[in-house]
Steps between C-alpha positions, in 0.01 A plus 500: 500500500196535723308175504148526356190429715315183408173708455655768270428499130782567258460791245347413171761352266765469776609171649544453869858489588633152566712389793788444262489848361460654846809296614693612193444862601601449849785277404662785282477735793646234719775439242594861503522501873696176505763641270536828704506293818775270369723775367466728815532210737816398332627855522424525869666168598795606290528833668477356843756211429740741346452758789540275802620166350368153529489499889335837542248403221439186690404689822268737310319226316462287820305792625309512175427136531364535848287801404366334185405177691331677776311758279370209291396304804327793671278556184334186635399408142265808490647625169431172321154489672412837355633394150234213520209660680494851359456388126231251615323770687528735195363235276213381715393791717651810329755562763274578794714307755847636417504739790435218744752275319768771541436537871499123537839475325695793629428530857627158616816528278576832647482365853722197399770726339521722793533200737781355277684837504516521877785231551703644206493849654538399858691163522870514424518108510317471167764723327801337656375148419439580131806714450781354721776630273398865554587704802202471746418879477486494117295171494246651742470832303447308181229269614323776682491703180320229314264457797383868481401463137316175532134609572468755219651256247264224597190722464624631161517148348145418628368814325671395181331172518161676507585701185579170319153386600374798296648327188795722455870419570609851415529618877681177598746535210543875551579468878655168549679433170584847381457758771675338784802364313558824314484703819742260677754545229450881489550519871788245511714660234592819698514293826746255353711797363507724801409294809534120430417296806270218606250729676482766235449250215247303704302836530509547122339165467234579765399860427295414184274276697334806663445661161365171352242472782387852432472426131310168563240698701452766221481229238228317689305822542506548119394147431205530723398842352493328153265228633265648764291252693141495420406527867646710788832379609491214746151391413613168352549197715847371557545123539767560774555129558515435118760769464731397774431135429663559171754758610628323817653199320637740244661694796698209586589397150610846409749470780631183338503648155714817596701304743606273207671792337667655809551233761824410339646837556413476875635144516829609348528810718449298810678172412760606244631863432334823404716503185342170381156650588581784265602266220175303552298825490645584157417148370138529632463844328599337170265211544220729604558702203458209281152431645368845461332410165307240691406755774387743236251238354402387841404855614252521199380133522396495870196733497392384154506131622311600817230675292457231244479232766237721698265533210529131379715563190715200581609425137637857452688465823657170379595678177638787677731288705628317192577805303662688791719196567603494129601874512698445818698202362563673168652817644663367827687178406737684263583751764600208733690342227713808464583525869558118535741505215700797616454522872841640603483775236158601644616492849820691435273808460481506880884467558770242442424323837155417384593268218570217765112453497494393128422139561213595756357727240488227241329269739228757585448573131412140445252494799351840377431338148289232679303784665444665167408183331195428728358848442315701771363174662517649860294806379239262366487325842456834672242662274291181497472536876739212581732704733523199747642294206751770418601522871565127512705514183709794626550357837633186354736684276625728791554206719721342231694828458559562869610148584749498199613848575578442861711187398659632187581865562767437774676251261460654148403861572339671198462183309320335803254769509440479132451126522243556765302771316507304174367177666217709653417667153468161340294347771261789533438541132457127402256448801291808397498382136364164600217644705402745230491229240331212688292671754395824316512377142722773366735375215825666406636312199362567164618601152605851609695359794700256298574766249623743776712217633643439147587860450656541854709176458630616165620826653669308801671262257653793307609652818659182630691459167641846523604446861684183404687682215576821690491434869334696773616834381342847429558459118348151509202640674457768241534260199258257688233766560525619138462149342234404759300811417497423142398133553230622743356750261505266205325209688263730668389622166467141365276395776325827568146358430527195740664715761212753467742797467211655293315544840783727634536701166120558487488636845787748435335615180173566690680690771695707254171602327 
């Protein structure tokens, strides 16, 4: 999926690959990773909740929430900066500035991650504040463990961002979406069987981070070997101010992005109970799994959008956004329809005490469908260089979430956390969609989009009818999925031309050949 240079000539009789085709190739890799990530993440959460219960799981995932927020903050937006600047450098200068770009990105982030790890390792007050329901010694040991792994994990994610800049999502998918989730389950299974405990299971979650960072470094070396720079390493000039002028707003907005997913866990642990934090973690895992189709498309879209906009192929970039949104709606809305119609059955996988979060899950499914409907509007903002706009949007949404969360969590518990996150999702995505449409000129709605909505709504209608007839039961879920699959397949075939399904089939046939 390497982006062609603007000066290169295609072989005789061969057409240059379009942005849509390149995105389809990356999208299928991302889809495979999304499925693996969803399956193994469910298995891991199920293992942990079954091994230590909702309260123990709440303590572990409070540590995970803190670690995830800090690691994303300490990247300083450098990974997204590399996704934007590396393909531009490859397209315009043949990659002669990549060495300098990597130094510019990695060194400040390493310093930031090390500084953030110091209070986690040496300050007991952080642990006892976040985990008041654990014995102080256990809380300190748990937080200290997460602090020790923070710098390595941060650098690994930045290196994966650089590999995406080379036009391939395979390293990212292999490390973040397949490698780490699979390793976590493989380590957690014997731990949960022979030595179940908060610290041991937290270690099972953390250990793959080291392997992931090593794999990211090796993958980047391989990408660079396949696209050697035409000049000696480091010869190319790096617009340091331009890089960090783009990445710095993204650094702040990335904190808001990831905090939106995890801040509810921290609020529930500090203001409610660890058990409620465990229930909310399971709900969040279900919702995140539903958006993995969107993530798969986003991983492929981002570098392609950057490349197309860099070389002035604006019409292709607009078309890419429309088609990718169509695919995302088509495959994501039916998934959320299944979960929203049978929330208690889905949550029962984690244990009987988790079914109390059914209403919260339905609310978040509705908000996530708004997110899916606007497409990858935030990716368009970033790849068009409008990271300051993206920062303003995410800051507004996070403010809404934090205010509502502080007020609602002590009163409503899990439902209050879900209300705050759902409100933030709607605010953030609608604001981004307005900016993309009216300031950048990207359109989302077209014939394919309306057909995708028609197919998805037909499936959701069938699921709702089955739920009304059978109730929220495992048998009802099975019947609903069977009938919904039939409706989905039939309508998808009926509208395959306007949905541009042939783009996907053609790519798969070429890859098989």
